[in-house]
N, C-alpha and C positions, 0 to 999 in steps of 0.2 A: 504494499500499500503505499501511496506517495506521502512523505512526510509533509505535515503542515506546521505552522509556527506558533499556533496557539498553545499556551501554557495549559497544564492539566492540573486543576486543583486536588488538594488532599483528598483520599477517600472518605474520610469521615464526615465531610461537609454533606448534610443531608440532601441538598440539591444535586450535588455531583453523584450521590448514591442513586437519586431517582433517575437522573439521565443515563447512568450506567445500566440500571436496571431495564430502562426503555431500549437501550441499544442492545442489551442481551435478548430481550424479547423479540426484537427485529431480526436479529441473527437466527433464532430459533424458528421463527416464521418463514425465514428465506432458506434455512439449512434442512428443515424436515422433508420438504418436497424432493430436494436433490438427494438426500439420503435414501428416501423410498426408492426413488427412480434407480438408484445404483444397487438396490437390494440390501441396504444397511439400515440400521437403527441409529439415530442420534441419542447417544446415552446421555450427554451432560454438555453444558457450555460454561466456561468459566471466563470471566473478564477482570483481570486483577493487575496490580502494579507490581512488578517484580524488578530485580536489580538492572535488567536491560531496558526498562520501560514498561509500558502497558502490553499485555499479552492477552490475545483472545485464543482460548483453548477449546477446540471441539473433540469430543470423545465420541468415536463411532465403534460399532461393532456389528457382526453378522455371525450367522451359524458357521462354525469352524474357525472363526477368528478373522481379523483383517490382516492384511499384509502390507508392507511398506508402499507397494504400487498403489493399493486401495487409498492409503492416507495421501499420497502424492496426488492422485486423481481427484479426490474431494476437495483437497486444498487448492488445486489450481481452478477448478469450477466455482468453488465458494468465494475465491478471493475476486473473481470477475464480477460474480453477483453482488457482492458486498461492496466493490468500487462502484457499481451503478447505484445502488440503493441506499448506501449508508455514508453519504459524502460529508456530512456534518460531524462525524466521529473524529476524535483526536487520533493521531498516529498510533499504531498498535502493530505488533508482530503476531500473525495468524499461525497457529500450530494445530494440526490435526493428529490425533494419536489414538490408540486402542486403549480400553479402560484400564487393563492390567489387573494386578492382584488386589489392589485397594481400589475396586471399581467405584467410581462416583454414582450416587443416587440422586437423581434430580426431579424425577416425575413422581406424582402421587401414585400412580399405578406400580412403580417399582417398590414401593414399600409394601405392596400386597404381593407383587411378583417373588420377592426375596424374603418373604417372612420365614423365619428360623435361622436366618444368617446373622452373623454377628456384624455389628456396625459401630462407628464412631459418628456422632451427630453433634454439631456446633449450632447454637441458636443466638438470635439477635438479643433478646431480652432474657436476662437470668430467672431461673425458678429456684427458689429456695437458695438463692446465692451462687447457682450453677449455671453456665452457659455450655459446657461440654459434658456429652454424656457417652458411654460406651456400654453396649449391651446387645441383647438379642431382638431383631425386628419381630414384632408380635401382632402386625397387622395395621389396619386403619379404621377408625370409627369416624364417619363424617370427613372432616379434613384434620383430624388429630391422628398424628402417627403414634402407634404404641410401641414402646420399647421397653423390654424386660431387663431392668438394672438390678442385679442381685436378686432380692427376693421381692422387688416391687415393680410394678407396671407404671412407667411415667408416660403421660400423654403430652405430646409436643406439637404445638401448632404448625402444620405444614408451611405456612406463609412466614413463620418466624425462623425457619431452619435456613441458616446461611451456607452450611457445608455438612455434606453426608457422605461417607464412604463405607464400602463393604470392608471387612478385615480378612485378608487372605482368602479372598473368593477365587475359586478355581474352575467353574464350570457354569454352563448355561442353565437358565431357568425359563 
């Protein structure tokens, strides 16, 4: 993507976070049809500041796993699509990757799909002083993700989840 000269505010700024969420939503809207057409699943999208600047990372998967050629193909096509449809975005680096062992969980359906799997979840607003939870996914009730932590079930609002990953996941569901 062509570099623009506009500076990028800190991520903690609520307006910046709102714009970043809108950008991620646009990327999802544009990436989903591409992934489907290529026989893949869009697993998750991350947009975050990293040491080299802003990174837009798209995780894709397909039965049997994705290859490097799959990632390159999606990356080239998506880069063209994003250049046309997201011209107002600050400069970023696009990466397309397989989900790996610590597979990101980003869609509400995934919390149902991966019920019984161990996961780490981070939320925006603390519950009883905690923002980080590790446990076993126990399903979804409405839009509340159920996580078995030790001997109790914790209900986490799906919209409050800022990051979630399966732990040592090694198979399809």
